[in-house]
C-alpha positions, 0 to 999 in steps of 0.5 A: 500500500502507498505510504501516506504523506504523514508516514513519509514525513515521519520517516524522513525526519527520523533520517535527519531531513528537515522537509520533503516535497513531492512533484511530478516530472513536468519541467517544461516551464524550465526548458527555455531558461536552461537552454538559453543559459547553456546557449549563452556559454555561461556554463564555461567548462561544465560541458557535462551540463549540455551533454545530458540536457534532455535527461535533466529536463525529462526525469523519465528519460534518466530513470525509466518509469519515474512518475514522481520525484521526492525532494528532501532538504537537509540543513548543513550550516554548522554553528560558530564557523564565523564566516564573515570574520574569516573572510575579513582575515587575509591570513585565513583560508575561506572554504565554503561552509558546505565543504567543511564536514564530510562529503554531503554526496555520500551522507545524503545518498545513504539517507535517501536510500534508507528512505526508499528502502522504507517505501519498499517495505510497503510497495514490493514493486517500487522502483527508485533511484536516489541522487544528490548533486550526482547525476543530470538532475534539475534539483532546484527546479524539482524542489521548487515544484515540490513546494520547498521554496523559490528560486532566489536572485542568486539562483539558489533555492530559498526557503522562508524558514531555512534560508538557503543553507541546505542540501537537496537530494532526490528520489526518482520513483514510480510510486504515484504519490500525491504531488504537492500543489503548494506554490511558494511565493517569490519573496526576494522582492526588491532586494538585490543584496546577492547581486551587489555583494558578488565579488566578481559580478558573476550574478549578471541579473536576477536569477542569471549567473555567469558561472565563468565569473563565479568563484565557486566555479573558478576554484572548483570546476575550472581546471586551468589558469584563472583570468588575471582580472578576477584574481584580486576579487577572489580574496582568501576564498580557496574553495567555493564562495558563500557571499551571496548567501551570507548577505541574503536577508533570508539567511539572517535567522537561518537554522544551523545543523546538529548533524555530526557529519557536517561539523568542521573537520581538521579545523578547516573553518579557520586554517592559515593559508600558509599552513595549507599551502605548505602541505605536500600532495600526500598531506593534501589527500589525507586532509581531504579524505572523505570530503567534497573537496576531493573534487579538486586535485592538488594542482588546483588546490595550490593554484587557489592558495597561491592567489589567496596568498597574493591577496594577503599581507606581504610578509617575508615568510609568505614570500619565502613560502611562495618562492620555495614552491616555484621550482617544483610547481607545475607551470600552471601553478607557477604562473599563479605563484609569480602573479602572487609574488609580483602583487606582494612586491607592489 
């Protein structure tokens, strides 16, 4: 028998999710925006977004027999990480708050699989597949359609009670659950805080992001040399960027998480840039084991840190550390080290 909504919600709460929504698979309303965004080249090097665009727009193509999508959200902001204080300290490394703990892909996927397994006990013919930012899935559109929030001007999903500090995960299912018909009102109003504060002007208009300028894209997705005109604006951000969330009014009272998996590991919420740049590759791999930061390799890590050091104080120890890495660095990293040394010498 199909579990009722209250049962689904109880199971999801037991697994640590704060809210769920159920939608159908009709994403036709999002097609024009997605296709126009890709055609404009805003995806940069993320060619995988275009390769699987039909599966993104048609969930039933990705997972046959899918007729419903259960979207779940889980808060991830750990308390007391003091992001604004770290951003203001040019000697510290700023890491996006979502990446301070364990890899969210694994955490959410395991919980979603458990939720689907509970459904299986009631529906023997249940077919499903669970995702968390790991397949061609239009996550925010499905979450919006499931009543979990609205698309903010920064292109992140916003929820009146939780702001935007949460992960999304999905279960594609053939179980015909009743869909959520609630339409969440766009409550951004006249606020343009996220657009105004973006360090690299990547938000070129409401709900229009040029990923090629976004610090999250530059530090994580982009593998090569970073445009010199963008480096100074990156400040001490070495993995991702949270500025558009930090200054969003809806995040002023956003809840923090008690999830142990999302608490900062290895003091990554307040590490010195010099300490991280001094790590060799083996130390880097040990530091990032089980972390979402494994998405970048050691070369990108060194590149990002070289830029951050170049944006910091011109201390003799920093200059010596940068010079000491020049000989062993790849040409791509060496280019950024030379830029940093020149900047510190000005």
